[in-house]
N, C-alpha and C positions, 0 to 999 in steps of 0.2 A: 711370459709374466712369470714371476715369482711367485712360488708355490704357497710362501708364506707372506712375506712382505706386500705383495700385490694379493692379498686374500679378498677385501673389500671389492675389488678391480674384479676378482674372478667371479665373485657371487653375481655383480652385475650384469657381467658379460652373459653368466647364465640366465640370468632374468630377462635380460632383454630378448631371448628367445621362447620365452615362454609367454602363451597369452594370459591376458591379467586376471581371468577368472580360476587361473590355474591348471593344474594336469591332475586327470583322476584314471587314465588308461595305462594298464600296467606295462607295455612296452615304454612309454613315455616317460614312467617313474624309475624304471630300468637305467634310460637312457641318462637319465638326471642323474642319478648316483654314478652312475660309470664316470660321467664327465666329472662330476664335482671331488668324488675321492681321486680321480685320476690329476686333476689341476691343482688339486690341494694337497696330496699325498696324504688324506685323511685327516689332516692338522685343522679341524673345524670345531668351533662351540658347540655344544647341545645343550638347549637350556629347556628346563622342564618347568611345569606349571607351578610347583611346590618349591621353586626357585634352586633345586637339586640342579647339577650339571655336569658335563663331561668335557675333556680338552680334546678328544680327537673320536673317530670313526674307525675301527681297523680296517674292517668289511662288512659288506652286506649281503643277506640273500632274500631275494622274493619269488614267493612261490606262486603258481596258476592260480591258487585260490585268493590271493591277496595276503600272504601271510608275510608281513616285514621283518624281518629279524637284524638288527642293528649291532654288532660287535665292538664295545668299548675297549676290552683288555682279551685277550687269548694266550695263554701261555702252555698249551699243549704241546707246541712243537718248538719252546723257546728253552734254549740250553740255561740252565740255571745251577750255580753252585750250592750246595747245602745251603750254606749261612745267607745268601742273597734268597734263597726262597724263603727260608725261615722270616726275614726282614719282611719281604712282599706278603707275604700269607698273614702278615699281623695287620695289613691294610688292605688286600686282595686276595681273600680266604679261597675265593673260587679257582677253578682252572680257565672259566670263560665267563666273564661281566657282559651283559646285554639285554637290549630291550627288545619286546616285540610287538607287534599289533597288525590289525587287518586293518591295510591302508586304504582310505576313502579318497584324500587329496592332499596335493601341496600347493599351497597358496604363496606366491610373491609379494612381499613389502617392500615398494622401492623407494627411494631418493635418487637425487643428482648422480650421485658417485658410488652409491653402495645397494645393498639388498639382502634381506633375509628371508627364511622360508618358513612358513607354519605348516604344521601337518596335523591332522585329525586321523579318526580312523572308527570302524564300525562297533558297536557294543558287543562285548561277550560276558556269559555269565560264568558265575564260579564254576559251574558242572560242565560248561563248555572246555572254560582254560583247564581243569584238572583232567578233562577226557586228551587234551593235546598232550600235555607232558607227563601223564604219570604213566601212560603205556609203555613197557617194558622196564621202568624205572628200577634200579634197585634201592634207590631210596627218594622219598617225594615230601614235601612241606610246601605250603600253600600260606600265603600271609597277606590280610587283608589290609595292604598297607595304605590306602586311600581310597576316595568315591571313585577317581579317575585310574588308580593302578594299584595293581597287585604284585604282590612278589611270589616269584615261583623258586624252589630250591628242588634243585633233580642233581642225582648221581645215577649215571649208566655211563656200563661199560666202565666205572674206574674214574670217569670225568664228572667234576662237580662244575655245574652250572649254576648262577645267580642271575635271572634273567626279570626283569620289570616289566611286566604286562600292561599296556593302556588299553584301556576297556572302552572307553565311552567315545561318542561322538565330538566332543567337545575336543578344540584346536587346543592341543595339551603339552604341544613341543616345537620348539623353535630352532634353526639353525644358523647359527651366526658367524659372522668371517673371524676370522682372529685379527688381534691386533687393532680391534675399535675399543671404543670407550661404553660400549654397549655390557653392562652388568646383569646378573641373573635378575636383580629384582625389577628391571626395565624391561626383559624379557617376559617375567612374569606379569607385569602392565599390559605388555603389548598383547600377549595370549588373552588375557581377561577383555581388555577393550575390544580385540577383534571379536572375539563370540558374541560380545552385546550389537558390535556393528552389523554383523551378519544376521541376527536376530533381526534388527531393524530394518535391514535392506529386506528381509523375508516379508515383514508385516507390510512395510510399502507396497510390496508386490500383491499382497491381499488386498489392500485398499485399492489399489489401481482396478483389480478385478470388480471391486463390490463397485465401482464408479461407472461399471459398464451400463448404460441405459436399457440395454436389452435383456440385463439380468433381473429375471422377475420368478424365477423358479425358487421354491422355497427348500429344495434340497441341494439346490447349486448354492444360493446363499450361505444354506447352513454347512455347507462342505467348505466353503472359504474360512468360515467362521472356527470350524474343525481346526484347517491350518494352523489358524493364529493362538489356538490352545495349545495345539502341540508346540510351538513356536514358547508360549508361556513356560509349558514344561521345561524344555531345555534351558530357558533363562534360569528359570528358579534351582535348575540341578547346576547349572553354574554359579549361582549365589551361593549355592551349599559349598562347593569348593573354596570360593573365594573367602566365604565369612567361616571356611573350617568347621560347619557344621556337622553332628552327628546324623547320620542316618543308617537306617537297620536294616536295608533291601539293598539291591544291585541296581543298576542303572535303569535297564529293563524294568523293573518292576516297583520303581517309584513312580506312583500314577499323580494326578494334582490334588487327589486329597492328602496323599502323605506328604508331599511337598509342601503343600500350605502349613501344613500342621508344624512342620521343621523351621519353616523360615520365620514363621511369624513370631517365635519364641523371642524375646526380646523386643519387639517392634513395639511402637505405641498404639492407641486405640484407634488414632484416625488411619496407620497404616493396616492394622489388621482390619479395617472395616474396608479397605480397598481392595485386597487380597479376596474377601467374603462376595466381593460385588462381582469382580471378575469371575470368581468361580461361578456364582449364581447365573449370571448371564451368559457365560461361555458354554456352562451346561444343559441348559436349555435349548442349544442349537446343536449339542453333541446326542443329547438323548430322548427318546420318545414321549417328551412331557403334554402333549396334546394342546400346550400353550402357542400363542401365535409367533410368526416368523415375520421381522420386518427388518429391511435394511438399515432405517435408522438406528434400531439394537444393534446390529452387526457394526456398524459403524461406531458406535459407543464402545463396543467391546475391544475392538481391534485400538482404537484410540487408549482405551484405559491402559491396554497391555504395552502399548508404545509408550506410554509416560512412565509406566514402572520401568521398562528398560532403561530408557535414558535417566531415570534418577539412580539405577544402578551403576550406570555408564560413568555419570558424575561423579558417583561415591568412589570409583575404581580409581578416575583421574585426578582426584584431590590431591 
């Protein structure tokens, strides 16, 4: 297959060998990138949650700890005439432009003749990101680019690197074949929809567990609802990204109360009441309130959260 003209077929052939639920093992992830970059010569589209995009991946590195580093452009070993370098630096001022994340999974989204791949990561705090990149740096700058992405500028041994660090479990990265009609805005909607659909699948699993007739222990019932509560926190964080809402804490620091305070701004009274009802009921299962624990209320909490997710999903797909 031709590395460019048959890009969609290459993506499909790789996806056909992947399990439907995706890959998480580091050996599998290395094999995935080895094959993808070899067959496409790195000529793939990389779309981000905020509609930014790349037109290629020059190379990748994956550490044993799971740090994935993708290089967009690396000029360190490229010969440039002074005038060429001056023009290039007006667009790409760094010696290396890259993105990084602690990878969790790669999920295939397939059709009859093509496929795309979505990537998510583990969360990292500002302190952790700074610690990772500031050591031995001659110059270091950190910019809070967005809720899901931070910008690192580092100069080390004379090399200037610009690294976008994806720091949340939200699926924020899509690998797209060349020569398709998928635009960056399409990828944005695909990513947001997928995050919602994954949340609904997790809630359905919780609900299935609650249907177990042998489930009577109050602690076990509470544990199911606490899982649904965590899903709700995740969904509200997705909404913060989608609606470009201003948050004052990092991903791990934004708890349910913080998130509801942010997302309820601009909502009508009915929506505010729904958010309050979910928080009130869910918190009863998450804390030692001394109040009764029942399956009926547990189902109500899960259904209310699922309804909220479906509304967000509908808003995204409009």
